[in-house]
C-alpha positions in Angstrom: 173.0 29.9 97.7 173.8 27.4 94.9 175.4 24.0 95.6 179.2 24.6 95.5 181.8 22.3 93.8 185.3 22.9 94.9 188.2 21.7 93.0 190.3 20.0 95.5 193.9 21.4 95.2 193.2 22.5 91.7 192.7 19.8 89.2 194.8 16.8 90.7 193.9 14.4 88.0 195.0 16.6 85.3 198.0 18.3 86.8 200.3 18.4 89.7 198.2 19.4 92.8 198.4 22.8 94.3 200.5 24.3 91.4 199.5 26.9 89.0 199.1 24.5 86.2 196.6 22.7 88.3 194.7 26.0 89.0 194.6 26.7 85.4 193.4 23.2 84.5 190.7 23.4 87.1 189.5 26.7 85.6 189.6 25.2 82.1 187.6 22.2 83.1 184.8 24.4 84.3 185.5 24.8 88.1 184.1 27.9 89.8 185.7 27.3 93.2 189.2 25.9 93.9 190.7 24.7 97.1 194.3 24.9 98.1 196.7 24.7 101.0 198.7 27.4 102.6 201.9 26.8 104.6 204.8 28.9 105.8 208.4 28.4 104.9 211.3 28.6 107.5 211.6 32.3 106.5 207.9 33.2 106.7 207.0 33.0 103.1 203.5 31.7 102.2 203.5 29.0 99.7 200.7 26.7 98.3 201.6 23.1 99.6 199.8 20.3 101.3 202.1 17.8 102.9 204.3 18.6 106.0 207.3 17.3 103.9 208.3 17.8 100.3 208.9 14.2 99.5 205.6 13.1 97.8 205.2 16.0 95.4 208.6 17.4 94.6 212.2 16.0 93.9 213.2 17.3 97.4 213.4 15.8 100.8 212.6 17.1 104.3 210.1 19.3 106.2 208.7 22.2 104.2 208.7 24.4 107.5 212.5 23.7 107.8 213.2 25.0 104.3 213.7 28.5 103.1 211.7 30.0 100.3 214.8 30.0 98.1 215.2 26.3 98.7 211.5 25.6 97.9 211.6 27.6 94.9 214.2 25.5 93.3 212.2 22.1 93.7 210.6 20.5 90.9 206.9 20.1 91.8 205.8 18.6 88.5 207.9 15.6 87.3 206.4 13.3 90.0 203.1 13.6 88.3 204.2 13.5 84.8 207.4 14.3 83.0 205.6 16.8 80.8 205.3 18.9 83.9 209.1 19.0 84.6 210.1 22.4 86.1 206.7 23.2 87.7 207.3 25.1 90.9 205.6 25.4 94.1 203.8 28.5 93.9 203.8 31.6 96.4 200.3 32.7 97.8 200.9 36.0 95.8 201.3 34.0 92.5 198.2 31.9 93.3 195.9 35.0 94.1 197.1 36.8 91.0 196.4 33.8 88.7 193.0 33.3 90.5 192.0 36.8 90.0 193.0 36.7 86.4 190.9 33.5 85.8 188.1 35.0 88.0 187.9 31.7 90.1 186.9 31.8 93.7 188.9 30.4 96.3 188.9 28.2 99.5 192.3 28.8 101.2 193.1 26.1 103.9 195.7 27.3 106.6 198.0 24.4 107.7 199.9 25.2 111.0 201.7 23.2 113.6 202.2 26.1 116.2 200.5 29.2 117.6 203.3 31.2 116.2 202.8 29.8 112.7 199.1 30.6 113.0 199.6 34.1 113.9 202.2 34.9 111.2 200.2 33.0 108.4 197.0 34.8 109.5 198.7 38.3 109.3 200.5 37.4 105.9 197.3 36.0 104.5 195.3 39.2 105.3 198.0 41.5 104.1 198.3 39.5 100.7 194.5 39.4 100.2 194.3 43.4 100.7 196.9 43.7 98.1 196.3 41.0 95.5 192.6 40.0 95.8 190.1 42.2 93.7 187.3 43.8 95.8 184.9 42.8 92.9 185.4 39.0 93.5 184.0 37.2 96.4 186.2 37.1 99.5 188.0 33.8 99.7 186.6 31.3 102.2 189.3 30.6 104.8 189.4 27.1 106.4 191.5 25.4 108.9 191.4 22.4 111.3 193.1 25.0 113.7 190.5 26.9 115.5 193.2 29.2 116.8 194.5 30.0 113.2 190.8 30.9 112.2 190.7 33.2 115.4 193.8 34.9 114.3 192.4 35.4 110.8 189.3 36.9 112.3 191.3 39.3 114.4 193.7 40.3 111.6 190.8 40.8 109.1 188.5 42.5 111.6 186.0 39.8 110.9 185.6 40.6 107.4 186.5 37.0 105.9 184.2 34.0 105.9 185.7 31.3 108.1 185.2 27.5 108.2 186.4 24.9 110.6 187.5 21.6 109.3 186.8 18.3 111.2 187.1 14.7 110.2 184.1 13.8 112.5 181.0 15.6 113.7 181.4 18.3 116.1 179.1 19.0 119.3 176.1 21.3 119.4 178.0 23.5 121.9 180.8 23.8 119.5 178.4 24.6 116.5 176.7 27.3 118.6 180.2 28.8 119.5 181.1 28.9 115.7 177.7 30.5 115.0 178.3 33.2 117.7 181.6 33.9 116.2 180.1 34.5 112.8 181.6 31.4 111.0 180.4 30.6 107.5 180.7 26.8 107.4 182.0 23.5 108.7 183.9 21.1 106.5 183.6 17.4 107.2 184.8 14.2 105.9 181.9 13.0 103.8 181.5 9.6 105.5 180.5 11.1 108.9 177.6 13.2 107.5 173.9 12.4 107.8 170.8 14.5 107.3 170.2 14.8 111.3 173.6 16.3 111.7 173.4 18.6 108.6 170.0 19.9 109.8 171.5 20.5 113.1 174.3 22.7 111.6 171.9 24.5 109.2 169.7 25.3 112.3 172.7 27.4 113.5 173.1 29.2 110.2 176.2 27.4 109.1 176.9 25.8 105.7 178.1 22.1 105.4 180.7 21.2 102.9 181.8 17.5 102.4 185.3 16.2 101.5 186.7 14.6 99.3 184.0 12.9 97.0 184.8 11.6 93.7 181.6 9.5 92.8 178.8 11.2 91.2 176.2 9.0 92.9 177.7 9.9 96.2 177.6 13.6 95.5 174.0 13.3 94.6 173.3 11.3 97.8 175.0 13.9 99.9 173.2 16.8 98.2 169.5 15.4 97.9 169.5 13.0 100.9 171.8 14.7 103.5 171.3 18.3 102.4 175.0 19.2 102.3 175.7 22.6 100.7 178.7 21.5 98.6 181.5 19.0 98.2 185.3 18.9 97.4 186.2 16.7 94.4 189.4 15.7 92.6 187.8 14.6 89.4 187.3 17.3 86.8 184.0 15.6 85.4 182.3 16.6 88.7 183.3 20.3 88.6 180.2 21.3 86.6 177.5 19.1 88.2 
């Protein structure tokens, strides 16, 4: 399998992260894979958003999970990045999938949850939306999360038809790696600073891929690929999309 470059949250150096314009910018810059973050609003609508609060990347204030979709939909998610993006909105999962399909760009969808109830609902809605809006001709999106329970929920809801990835900011034990292998996981995603060849070889021995985040230096990408043997990286910089 070819080395994968994931455009992290779209093209965050070119456009406001996790928005449709960032997705389009990533595709225009040559990205083949895009990573984004999925969360639930208070009324259980799935939107593309990273932070727990809307403060950093919109003109609003407060917790995303305490806002209804109608409230989120009114937020300006572009002006913080550049005035020329004024009026850009927080996209729904449906809009994101439809745009991705039209651009023929593959996806890594990260689930961000705080409770088991959120995990169950987000997994159910994700699978239903993929059935409706994701073309069969395209590769199934890679579903990742730092919540092992959320990934278990996705496996159940999808009847084990979606590739799954556990996110961790540190190395995980061999027993956990073995468990992931037995459950049919596809990959593990790690902060790049914690990776070395010995660990990557261990993961590979259990038939799992290793993807590193977030790497914005070309020399570091080369080191991770050639010396550590990682299978891909998440990057912010568009010049790295086509390495």
